[in-house]
N, C-alpha and C positions, 0 to 999 in steps of 0.2 A: 531378177536383176538383169538389166539390159547388157548385152555384150558390147565390147568395143568394136563395133563394125563401122565401116566407112564405105563410100561409093566405089572404092577401089576393088580390084579383084583380090582373090585369096593370097596372091603374092605381091600385092601393092604395098605402098608405104603405110606403116602402122605408127611409127614414131619418127618425127622429123625435128632435128635441132638446127636452128638457123641463127648464126651470129651470136652464139652464147658467150658471155663473159662470166667467170666465176671467181669469187674472191672471199677471203676470210678477213674482214676488216680492211685494212690498207694493203694486205698481202694479196697480190694478183696470182691466181692459180692458172687460169686458162682464159684465152681471149679469142674472139672471132672464130668460134668452133661451130662447124656445120657438118652434119651427116644425116643419112636416112637409114632407118631399119625397116626392112621389108617383112611383111607378115609371113610367118613360117620359117624364117631364117634363124641360124645360130650366128649371132653377131658378136665379134670379139672386140673389146676395147683393150688395146695393147700399148706397150711402152715400158720404159725402164722405171725404176723406183723414183718417186717424187714427181712424176709427170702429170699427176692429177686424175688417174684412172678412177679411183674410188670416189673422188669428188664429183666427177661427171655422173656416176651412178646415183650418188646422193641427190643430185639435182633432178634426175629423171624419176626418182621415186618419192619426191616431195619433201626431202629433208633439208634442202638448201635452195633458196630462191636465187635465180641468176641475177647478176647486176644489170644485164641487158640481154636482148635476144629473145627468141621464142622456142618453146618446146611444144610441139603439137602431137597429140595422141589421138589417132583415128580422126584427124581433122580438127580437133578441139585445141584451143590455146590453153594448155594445162594451167599455167600460172595466172592466166586472166580469169579463170573460173573462180567462183566463190568457194568457200571452204566446204560447203555441203556437196557441191558437185565434184570437187577434187577427192573427197572422201569416197564417193561412188566409184570414181576412176581407180583410186588406190586399191579398192577391193578386187579389181581385176588384175592386180599385180601380185605375184608371189616372189618373195625375196629370201634367198639363202645367204646369210652373212658369213663372213670368213670363219668365225668361231662357232657357227651354228646358232648361237644366241638362245639356247634352250634354258628354260627356268629349272634350276637345279632342284628346287623343292617339289617339283611336280614329276609324275611319271611321264614316260614317253607318250603314252596315250593321252594324258591330260594336256601335255604340250600341244599335240596335234588338234585336240578338241577346242582349244581356246578360240581360234578365229570363228569356228562354227557356233560357239556359245555367244560370242560377242556380236556377230553380224547376221545370224539367221534366227528363225523362230522354230527350228526343228526340235523335236522331242529328244530327250536323253537317249532313248533307244535308237532313234534314227542317227544321232550323232555318233553313238558307239559303233554302229554298222559302218558309217562313213570313215571313221577313224581306222577301223580294221582294214577297210579297203585301201585307204591311202597308204597305210603301212605295208600292205601287201604289194603295192606298186613298187616300193623301194626295197622289198625283201626283208622287212622288219616286223611282220605280223606277230611273231612270237615274242617280241620285245615290248609289247604294249604296257606291261606292268613294271618294267624296269625303270630305274632312275638314270638320268644322263651319266652320272658318275660310274655306272656299271657298264657303259658302252665303250667300245674302242673309238678312236678318232674317226675312222671311216663310218662307223655306225652312227655316231653323233651327226655327221654330215647328212647321212641318209634320213635320220629322224628330223633334222631341220628341213630337209627337202619335202618330207611328207607333210609337215606343217605348212610349208609354202604352197603345197598343192591343195590344201584343205578347201579353198573356195573356188576350185576349178578355174585358175587364172588364165587369162589370154596371153600374158607375158610373164616369163620367169627371169628374174635377175639373180645372177650368181657373182658373188664377190670372192675371188681367189678360191674357188671350190676345191682345188687340189692341194692347197697349202697344208703342209704338215703330213701329207699322206705318202705312203710308200708307193713305188711304181705300180705294183699289182693292184692295190686298192684304188689308185688314181685311174688306172685303165678301166676298172669296173665302174667307177663313177662316170667316166666318159661314155661308156656304153649305155649307162642308165639315162644320161642326158639325151643321147641320140634316140633312145627308145621313147622318151617323153615327147620329143619333138615329132617323131614319126607316128607314134601311137595316139597322142592327144592333140596334135596339131598346134602345140604351143609355140610361140615366138620366144626365143631365148637370147638374153643379153648376158655375156660373160666377161668379167674383168679378170685378166690373168696375164702372167708372164711365163707360164709353164708351156714351153714350146711343144713337147709331145702331145699334150692335150689340145693345144690350139690347132696344130696340123691335123689332128684326128677328127675334130668335130666342127670347127668353125668354117662357114662358107662365105662370110663377109666380115668386114671389120674396118677399124680405123686405128692409126698409129699416132700416139701423142708424143710430143717432144717437150722436155722440161726446159730447154733453152729458149725456144721461140714461143712456148706456152700455147701451142695450138696443134692441130692435126697436120702432119707432114706427109701422110700417105693413106690411101684408102684401098681396100681390096681384101680378099681372103688371105689368111696367113701364108698359105702355099703360094699364092700369086705374088705376094710381097717378097717372099723368100727367093723366088725364081726370077722375078722381073724388075723389082724396084732397085734403082741404082743410088738412092740416097744412102750416104755412108752410115748414118745412124741406124737406119732400118736394116741395112745389110749386116752390120755388126751384131745387132740384136738377133736377127733371124738365124745367123750362123754362129752365134755365141763367140764372136771374135772380140778382141780388144780394140776399142776405138782409138785411132791415132790421137795423140795428145792435143793437137791443134783443133780436133773436132770433138774432143771429149766434152761431156755435159756434167756439170757439177750436180751430184745426186744428194 
């Protein structure tokens, strides 16, 4: 299967959003949204509750068609592609949803094996070896025969991540990966994300409002605003914390109360 390569260098643009508008029926979620994700970066989509962070992710992974604008993946207009081509691109994406989205009736190993069974012609023996390897990457090789209900919250996240890694994706998408985790488990997950970027060369897109994680791992990002329904700041979380003078961004990055006249209805 061809990789998502472009004429750009290894650090060039991989995903570009230009003038995106997103809505659910008549309800406008975001408008005139533009940003670029560079290959090999850990890109954070930030903002308070209700600003549309997860909605943007849904559009980037093919679950919500924009009302207008373009999403380019390695130079291809994603939503202008036919369904067959989009399916090929989708297989280069790995997604870890907030609740891990594991099938409860299957073992951990069977969950990780699903993408390999659906999208490859590998033998069962080869799939088993790959499943063991993917689980070892996230420290769960001994959990292959356990059910999701037998795992802790952090272990379920890692099992979901192993499944996201099954097809050797170019891009990993994380939707609130630290949600519900204690600080120690969250830090371990942060370290794992960094190792995946550095060891596998994956580009990572993370939706989160967990500041310790954002400061620890993200090197670029965009800040969404629920009132204006667009991006009001671009840059790494640390840069936005230290240099951005927008009141909403400052309050978020420093966990301050927003003055009533600048408050956003959440």
